[in-house]
N, C-alpha and C positions, 0 to 999 in steps of 0.2 A: 504494500500500500504506500502511496505517496502522501506527504503532508507538506503544504506550502506555508512557510512562515514569512510574513510580509513585513519588511522594515522600510524606513524612508529611502534607503539607498540600495538595499540588496534583497533579492529573493533567495531564500535558503530552503532547500528541499531535504526532507528526511525520508529515507526509503527503508522499509522492512521487507525481509525476504524469509521464506521458509528455510530454516537452518538445514544445511546440506547433510549433516550426519547426526542430528539430534535424535535421541531415543524417547519413545513414548510407550505408555502402557495401554494395551487394548484389553478391555473387559468384555467377556462374552456372556450376554444375557440370554439364557435358553428359553425365556418366557415360559411356555407350557411344556417344559421338558427338563432334562438334566444334561449337564456337560462337564467334562473334565479333560484338560485343565480349563479353568474359567478366566485365566489371564495370560497374556503374552506380551513380551517387549519387542517392539519393532523399531527400525531405523528409517529415517527419511531417505528417499531415493532408492531404497531397496524394495523388493517385492514383499508382500505380506507373508508369503510362504505358507507352509502347512497350517491349516486351520482345523480346530477340533470339530468333531461331528457329534452334535447332541442327539439324544434319543427323546422322541415325543412321548408325553405322558398318555396321550389318547391312542387307543388302538386304531389301526387302519390309516394312520398318518405317518409320513416320513419327512425327514429334514430336506428342505429345498435350497437354503442358502443363508448367508449372513448379510445383514443390511445395516446401514448407519442410522436408520429411522424405523419407527414402528409402523409406518405406512408402507414399508417395503418398496421404496422407489429407487434407492441407491445401493446397488449390490456390491459387495466386496468379495473377491475370490483370492485364491493363492497367488494368482498372476497380477493382481492389482498392485500398482506402484504406490508406496507410502508417500503421502504429501500432507503431513499433519502439522498443526501448530499447537497441539495439546493432546492430552490423553483422550481416548474415545471409548464408547461402548458400542458393540455390534449386537444386533438383535436377530434371533433365529426365526426363520419362517418355515412353517410346515405345510405340506399339502396332503390332502387325502389321496391315497393311492389304492385302497381296497374299498370295494363297494359291495353292498348286500343285494343279491338277487333273490326275490321271493318267488318261488314256483307255486302258483295258486292252482289247485286242482280243478277249480272252475267247473264243478260237476253239474251236469244237466239238471235243470230245475232247482239248482241251489241246494240239492240234497247232499248230505254227507254219508257216503257209503263205506267209508273206511275210518280208521282211527285218526288219520291226519287230514287236514284240509289244505295244508301248505308245508313246504320245506324251504329253508333258506340256505344259501351258499354264498361264500365270499369270492370275489374275482378282482383281479387287477385289470385296469384298462389295457387293452391290447392282447389279453389272454383269451385263448379258445375256451368255450364252455366245457369241453371234455364230457365225461360221462354224466348224463342227465338223469335226474330222479324220475321215477315212474309212480303213478298212483297205486295204492294197494290193490284196487280192483280195476283192471284195464278194460273190463266189459261191465257195463251197468245196465240193469234191467229196471225199467220204470213201468209199473202196471196200473197206474192211475193218473188222472189229470191230463192236462193239455200236452205234457211232455212224454206221454205214454210211448214206450218203444224200447229198443235195444241200442245202446251206444257203445262205440269202440273208441278207445283212446288212440289218437293219431300222432301226438307229439306236442310241441310247445310253440307258442307265438307271443309276440309282444302286444298283440291286439286281443282283447278279451273275447270278441265276437268272431274271431277268425275261423275259417273253415279249412284252411291249409296251414300247416306248421311253417314257421320261418326261423326257428331257432333249432340248430342241430349241434352235434358234438363239435363240429368244425367251425361253427359260427364264432366270430371274434366279438368278445364283449368290448364295445367301444363307447360306453357311457362314462360320464364323470359324475354320476349320481346313483343313488340306490334306485332300483327299478323292480317291477313285477312282471313276470311272464306268466302266461295262462295256458292251461291244458286245452288242447283242441280235441273235440269229440265229434264223431260222425255217427249220425243216426242211420241204422240199417233200414233198407227198404223191406217191405213185407216179403218179397221173394227171397230175401237173405235170412229168413227166419226171424224177422224183426218183431213186430208186435203180435204175430199170430200166436194163439194159445193163451193170450192174457184175458 
């Protein structure tokens, strides 16, 4: 910074610069986590170098980076060059990386024909669904009401009213939030042994 001192005959400037080799203490605030070590000494004009990795207190969250502010606008990495005028605190940012998928059995007529009506599993964004759960009863017989008939379990869909599954073992979970997928049921026609005999 420059400062101008005005006198009658002479203009005098004072200039402050970041000291080229001054050492400062960085304090690591893990916010909603734990970290060790929680302090490090750095020198101006060097790189910050290795930074500790905190562990989030909340499950399904992982550390994303260190920031000079709690709004997480100014990120500091191991490759950031130190340009400080005093000691600083860095704040840990965490991001959710695992999400819950609820498999809703979505049984025809909203009747519960098994012990469970849903199952939950956790996934990371970009992960394939892999082995999918199945309802306890993959064939449902309804012998009363407007839903009377025989229903076969066909798979899973992200749409509650789907007639064709769109979630398979190879489908990639690409959400960044918890979601529900629904069982797809197909009603048999009478010629397939559907509602005959009810």
